[in-house]
C-alpha positions in Angstrom: 2.9 3.8 -16.9 2.7 6.3 -14.1 2.5 10.1 -14.8 1.2 13.0 -12.8 -1.3 15.5 -13.9 -2.6 18.9 -12.6 -6.3 19.6 -12.8 -6.8 22.9 -14.6 -10.6 23.0 -14.7 -13.7 21.0 -14.0 -17.2 21.1 -15.3 -20.4 19.3 -14.7 -22.4 18.6 -17.9 -25.5 16.5 -18.7 -23.1 13.9 -20.2 -21.0 13.6 -17.1 -18.1 15.2 -15.2 -15.3 16.8 -17.2 -11.8 17.7 -16.1 -9.1 19.5 -18.1 -5.7 17.9 -17.1 -2.2 19.0 -17.7 0.2 16.0 -17.7 3.9 16.2 -16.7 4.9 13.4 -19.1 3.4 11.3 -21.8 -0.2 11.8 -22.8 -2.7 9.0 -22.9 -4.3 8.5 -26.3 -7.8 9.9 -27.0 -10.4 7.5 -25.8 -8.2 5.6 -23.4 -9.1 5.1 -19.8 -7.0 6.5 -17.0 -7.2 5.7 -13.3 -7.3 8.9 -11.2 -6.8 9.2 -7.4 -6.8 12.3 -5.2 -7.0 12.9 -1.5 -4.6 12.8 1.3 -1.8 10.3 1.2 -0.7 8.1 4.0 0.8 10.1 6.8 4.5 10.1 7.9 3.4 8.7 11.3 1.6 5.8 9.5 4.7 5.2 7.4 7.0 5.3 10.5 4.7 2.9 12.5 4.7 0.5 9.5 8.5 0.3 9.4 8.9 0.0 13.2 6.3 -2.8 13.0 8.2 -4.7 10.3 11.5 -4.3 12.2 9.8 -5.5 15.4 8.4 -8.6 13.5 11.9 -9.5 12.4 14.0 -8.7 15.5 11.5 -9.3 18.3 8.7 -11.5 17.1 10.7 -14.3 15.4 10.4 -13.7 11.7 14.2 -13.9 11.5 13.6 -17.6 12.3 11.3 -17.8 9.3 13.9 -16.5 6.9 13.0 -12.8 7.0 16.1 -10.7 7.8 15.4 -7.3 6.3 12.4 -5.0 6.7 12.6 -3.8 3.0 12.5 -7.4 1.7 9.5 -8.2 4.0 7.8 -5.1 2.8 8.4 -6.1 -0.8 6.9 -9.5 -0.1 3.9 -8.1 1.7 3.0 -5.5 -1.0 3.4 -8.1 -3.7 1.0 -10.4 -1.8 -1.6 -7.7 -1.0 -1.3 -4.9 -3.6 -0.3 -6.7 -6.8 -2.6 -7.4 -9.7 -2.1 -11.2 -10.3 -3.0 -13.8 -12.9 -2.9 -17.5 -12.6 -0.5 -18.9 -15.2 0.2 -22.7 -15.4 -0.9 -23.1 -11.8 1.3 -20.3 -10.4 0.2 -16.8 -9.5 2.3 -14.1 -11.3 2.3 -10.4 -10.4 1.3 -8.3 -13.4 1.3 -4.9 -11.7 3.0 -4.5 -8.4 1.2 -2.0 -6.2 2.8 0.5 -4.0 1.9 1.6 -0.5 2.8 5.2 -1.5 -0.3 5.2 -3.6 -2.6 4.5 -0.6 -4.4 7.3 1.2 -4.7 7.3 5.0 -7.7 5.0 5.2 -6.4 2.6 2.6 -3.0 2.4 4.4 -4.7 1.7 7.7 -6.7 -1.1 6.0 -3.5 -2.4 4.4 -1.7 -2.5 7.8 -4.7 -4.3 9.4 -4.6 -6.9 6.6 -0.8 -7.3 7.0 -1.2 -7.7 10.8 -4.0 -10.3 10.4 -1.9 -12.2 7.9 1.1 -12.2 10.2 -1.0 -13.5 13.1 -2.7 -16.3 11.1 0.1 -17.3 8.7 3.1 -17.1 11.1 1.2 -17.6 14.4 2.8 -14.5 15.8 1.1 -12.7 18.7 1.4 -9.0 17.7 -0.6 -7.8 20.7 2.6 -6.8 22.6 3.7 -4.5 19.8 0.2 -2.9 19.6 0.0 -2.6 23.4 3.4 -0.8 23.6 2.4 1.5 20.7 -0.9 2.4 22.4 0.8 3.0 25.8 3.7 5.1 24.5 2.8 6.6 21.2 -1.0 6.8 20.6 -2.7 10.0 21.4 
């Protein structure tokens, strides 16, 4: 389950760090563990670059020949491969919790894109250097 919370107060005690949270939806039960993230999210320019990259892979780099016709479907496959919590059941990996790139901060998204690029190069044998050279020449600052 995914809910948002606002931090109302924080306190450092001898027993640890305490935070008073106000949730926007259901409350976790007392004693349960919650995963908390904060910090800057991926940027719009990172997001834009990612979608341009996926489109380039399909239209210009030959992934269409590999059966990938849609950037959204490719994105779904990649995030399932890299961001999902998986278990091995009867010799087959099954996704338990599908991750989302929207949960990644700037650094994590950069690492994700690097992993995706390395995977594309090694698994599909696609040379992505022309894409990155064009990006560097025209868009990088």
